[in-house]
N, C-alpha and C positions, 0 to 999 in steps of 0.2 A: 598163650595160656597164662593164667594168673596163678603162678606158683608161689608158695610160701616155704621158707625154711623154718621148720619147727623141731622141737626136741620132745620126745615122749619118754617117760620112765616106765620100764617094765622089769619087775623083779629086782628092783634096786640098781638098775643100770639104765643109763641114758642112751637113747637112740635118736641121733639126728636124722632127719629126713626131709625131703621135699615133697609137698603135696599140693594138689590144686586147692585154691582157696575155698571152693565149694565143698571139699572133702575134709577140711580141717576138723570140724566138730565131730564128724564120724570117726576119724582116726583117734582123736583124743578120747572119745567115748569108748572105743574098742580097747585102748590101752587101760582105761579105768576098769572096764569089765574084766579084763585079763587079770589085773592086779587084785581085784575083789575075789575072783575065783581062786587065785593062788592063795590068798589069805584064808579063804574058806577051807581049802584042802589042807593047809598048814595046821589049822585049828582042829579039823576033823581027824587027821591022821597023826598029829603031833610030829610031823616030819619037816625038817628045815632045809633039806637039799634042794636048791633052786632048780637044778636040772630035772630032778624027779617031779617037782611041782609043775614046772613048765610042760613036761611031757604029759602029765595027767590032764592039765588044762587044755593042751592042744588036742588030745584024744577026745576029751569031753566036747570041745567046740566042733570037732569034725563029726562026731556022733549026732549032735544037735542039728548040724547042717544037713546030714543025710536024712534024718527024720523029717526035716522041713521040706527037703526036695522030694521025698517019697510022698508026703502029704499033698504037695502041689500037683503031682502028676495026674491024679484023677480029675482035678479041677481043669487043668489044661486040656485033657482029653474031652471033657464035657463041653468046653468052649469050642473046640475044633468040631465036635459032632454037631453042635447047634448051628455053627456057621455053615457047615456043609449042608445041613437040612435046609436052612434058609436060602442058600444059594440055589438048591434044587427047586424050591418053591418059586423063587424069582424067575428062574430059567423056564419053568413050566408055564408060568403065567404070562410070559412074553413081555415083561416090563423092561 
């Protein structure tokens, strides 16, 4: 494995971690997006408690993930249905 030791800052704290080289950009982008969301909530609510801001950010991220997952389900089911249909056609035609 090609691991790197990196440090990301979230909510004014440094977090050292080891990541695959191929994941470094994604991890750094995730930290950046978390910090941007924290700042957004801080401005929106005028609240400075890092614990509360992190909790709100975590909740928001999980809600977004759930929405994304729910949106993907019908697409996956459509793909499975079409593959099943095509498999039946191939079986019937004797190919």
